C-alpha positions in Angstrom: 198.4 51.0 150.3 198.6 47.3 150.9 196.6 44.7 149.0 194.6 44.0 152.2 193.7 47.6 152.6 192.7 47.9 148.9 190.4 44.9 149.2 188.8 46.1 152.4 188.3 49.6 151.0 186.8 48.3 147.7 184.4 46.0 149.6 183.2 48.8 152.0 182.9 51.2 149.1 180.4 48.8 147.5 178.6 48.4 150.8 179.4 44.7 150.9 179.9 42.6 154.0 182.7 40.0 154.4 180.0 37.3 154.3 178.6 38.6 150.9 182.1 38.8 149.5 182.8 35.3 150.6 179.6 34.1 149.0 180.5 35.8 145.7 184.0 34.5 145.6 183.5 31.0 147.0 186.0 31.6 149.7 185.3 31.2 153.4 184.5 34.2 155.6 187.5 33.3 157.6 189.7 33.5 154.5 188.3 36.9 153.6 189.0 38.1 157.2 192.6 36.8 157.1 193.2 38.4 153.7 191.8 41.8 154.8 193.8 41.6 158.1 196.9 40.9 156.1 197.5 37.8 158.3 197.9 35.6 155.2 199.4 36.1 151.7 196.5 35.6 149.3 197.1 33.4 146.3 196.8 35.1 142.9 193.7 33.0 142.0 191.9 34.2 145.2 192.9 37.8 144.4 191.4 37.3 140.9 188.1 36.0 142.4 188.0 38.9 144.8 188.7 41.4 142.1 185.9 39.9 139.9 183.4 40.0 142.9 184.3 43.6 143.6 184.2 44.5 139.9 187.6 46.0 139.9 190.7 45.2 137.7 192.8 42.4 138.9 195.9 44.6 138.4 194.6 47.2 140.9 194.7 44.6 143.7 197.7 42.7 142.3 200.0 45.7 142.0 202.2 44.7 144.9 202.2 41.0 143.8 204.4 41.4 140.8 207.2 38.8 140.5 209.9 39.7 143.0 213.4 38.4 142.5 214.4 35.7 145.0 216.6 37.0 147.8 220.2 36.0 147.3 220.3 33.8 150.3 217.2 31.9 149.0 219.0 31.4 145.7 221.9 29.9 147.5 219.7 27.7 149.6 218.1 26.3 146.5 221.6 25.8 145.0 222.7 24.0 148.2 219.8 21.6 148.3 220.2 20.9 144.5 223.8 19.9 145.1 222.4 16.8 146.9 221.5 15.5 143.4 225.2 15.2 142.6 226.5 12.1 144.4 229.4 14.1 145.9 229.7 16.3 149.0 232.3 18.6 147.4 229.8 21.0 145.7 227.9 21.5 148.9 231.1 22.2 150.8 232.3 24.7 148.1 229.0 26.6 148.3 229.1 26.5 152.1 232.7 27.8 152.2 231.7 30.6 149.8 229.0 32.0 152.0 228.0 29.6 154.8 229.9 31.4 157.5 228.0 34.6 156.9 224.5 33.3 157.4 223.4 31.1 160.3 220.4 29.7 158.4 222.6 28.6 155.5 225.1 27.1 158.0 222.4 25.0 159.7 221.0 23.8 156.4 224.4 22.9 155.1 224.9 20.8 158.2 221.7 19.0 157.4 222.5 18.6 153.8 226.0 17.2 154.5 224.6 14.8 157.1 222.0 13.6 154.6 224.7 13.1 151.9 226.9 11.2 154.3 224.0 9.0 155.3 223.1 8.3 151.7 226.7 7.5 150.8 227.0 5.1 153.7 223.7 3.4 152.7 224.9 3.0 149.1 228.3 1.6 150.3 226.7 -0.8 152.7 224.1 -2.0 150.2 226.7 -2.2 147.4 229.1 -4.2 149.7 226.2 -6.4 150.7 225.2 -7.0 147.1 228.9 -7.7 146.3 229.3 -10.1 149.2 226.0 -11.9 148.7 226.2 -12.3 144.9 229.8 -11.9 143.6 231.7 -13.7 146.3 229.7 -16.9 146.2 229.9 -16.9 142.3 233.6 -16.4 142.5 234.0 -19.2 145.0 231.9 -21.6 142.9 234.0 -20.7 139.8 237.3 -21.1 141.7 236.2 -24.5 143.0 235.1 -25.6 139.5 238.5 -24.5 138.1 240.5 -26.3 140.9 238.4 -29.4 140.5 238.9 -29.4 136.7 242.7 -29.0 137.1 242.9 -31.7 139.7 240.8 -34.2 137.7 242.9 -33.5 134.5 246.1 -33.8 136.4 245.1 -37.2 137.7 243.8 -38.3 134.3 247.1 -37.4 132.6 249.0 -39.1 135.4 247.0 -42.3 134.7 247.7 -42.0 131.0 244.1 -41.0 130.1 243.0 -38.1 127.9 242.2 -34.8 129.5 239.4 -32.3 128.8 238.9 -28.7 129.8 235.2 -27.9 129.3 233.8 -24.5 128.1 237.1 -23.1 126.9 237.5 -20.5 124.2 240.6 -21.3 122.1 242.7 -18.2 122.2 245.7 -20.1 120.9 245.4 -22.3 118.0 
């Protein structure tokens, strides 16, 4: 007997209407109807409220709600999506090659995951290159100009018989 049938049978046995059960549980009449028609999967807290209102043990209604192991393909889907946390496409491809050809759902999700990973990689590359070009290249250019200027000035000074000076130099050789 399904949970929906158990709820409806217990309610009718107590001579209770759906409206009365809704009032006792705090759920809407529409929710009670959907639960009894088995058109929704009732949450455990709602089943607990219904069991209390009908004065029956929660376990009697919850018998078919015991923890079910995840189906294998769902475990693989979770693993596939989690591979996106690793900044590398290789784990996703390995999982896909292992079982992607056997399941159309997995194949379509792998395609989305790889597309996402490629887009993320391209975004990081573009932003990284932009940061490099906007920050590092101008600093290197300024340093290069400063070095060349210092060398040219010191070369001219030595040529004129004047003393030379290289600023901000760590003396590696003594």
